[in-house]
Every structure is written in C-alpha cells, then in structure tokens.
Phi, psi and omega in degrees: 000149182260181188295334174292316178292326177291325177291327183282325174296320176293318175297321183290321170312306184299320186290320177299322174298313175301320177292316180298309180301310178302321173307310178302311179295329180286311187295316173298353190059027174278337177234135178265106177282303174238127182278314180208181180294337179290325184289320172303319180288333178292306184290317180285330176293329178292318179295318182293313171310327181291313174305307182295322172307306188289329179282355174261018184297140182286155182276341180265142190290337182279353177266346187289325184305296183299326177306309188279337173295310185297323182292314172310316182287315181298315176301318175307310183298312180299313183293328173295325185285319176292319172304312186290325180285329174293315180304321179290338184274325184262163185281319180224176190292326183292311172304322186292303178312309181299318172311298186309315180286347177267321178298318180288319173295319172310310175308307178301311180306312176309309186295319182295318185299317172304313177292326185287338190303328180295338178083173177288152182280326184271007176285156174290162180297317179301312178300310180304318186283328172297311182297315181297319184301312185295316177302327173290322172299312176296325174293329174294316181288321185286323177298319178300318171305308181303310176307332179284339178269353178274128185281309185250109177281060181218147181262115175265115179273345179291145182282122181246151177275131181241000000 
C-alpha cells in the first residue's frame, strides 16, 4: 500500500473514532444530540427535503445555476435553524458543534437506510426478501440507537421560542 492509502485509512479511522465517541457522549447524556422528537423530525426532514429538492432538479443545463443557488440558500437556512435548536439544547458551543456533527450524518445514514429497504429491481424475489429482512433488522437497531440519543421522550405541541 502506498502513502495515499495510509492517509485515507488514517482519516477514516479518526472520523470513526470521533463519531463513536460522539455516540457514547450522546447516549450517556453528556451532550444532547436530539432534544425531543421534534428535533429528530427537523433533522431527518432536512435530509429528506434535500433529497427531494435535488431529485426535482431541472434537466436543462441553463436552469441549473439558479437552482443550485436556491438549493444552497434554502439548505443553509435549514441547517442554521437545526444548529440554533441544537445550541439551545446544549450548554456551550463546543457541545453544540459536536452534537451537530453527529446529528447530520446520523440523519443522512438513516435516510440512506430507508431508501435501501426496497431492494434492487433486477434481483430475484427470494434475494429481495432476504435482503429486505436483513435491512429491516439493521433499520430497527439503528432506530433503537436514535431513541437512545433523544433526551426528552415527549412530543411537545406547545409553541417554544427558538
């Protein structure tokens, strides 16, 4: 292996350790990754919105520049709103940054897992069934992890100031 492979392996290892430490801190309530179910819906909804927004991209090349500017603006506002909600849940900015850097990739991984449950179109029915069963088990375990990262297990309907 050459130096570039070692660099990639080192960077991926550091990111994995950072992520695992963040999950442990979130489960032990040292940082607040998700404050309540509204926070989960806001975070996951942001990722779903991003996928839907990109899927609706215009086919013509001359319309893409304006589309991506609008996408960047809307996504920046959404991420700022999620960050502000995370800042309100945590004590200081460092805990907030750490929780935010755990929250967004978790939402992305969760969305990718949901999209993968359907299976490949060219697979046999038996292979689709076994893949779907395995993916549903993974999905259930991941959902349990998300539930462990929620601090308040209540759905607040009251209006709060953010």
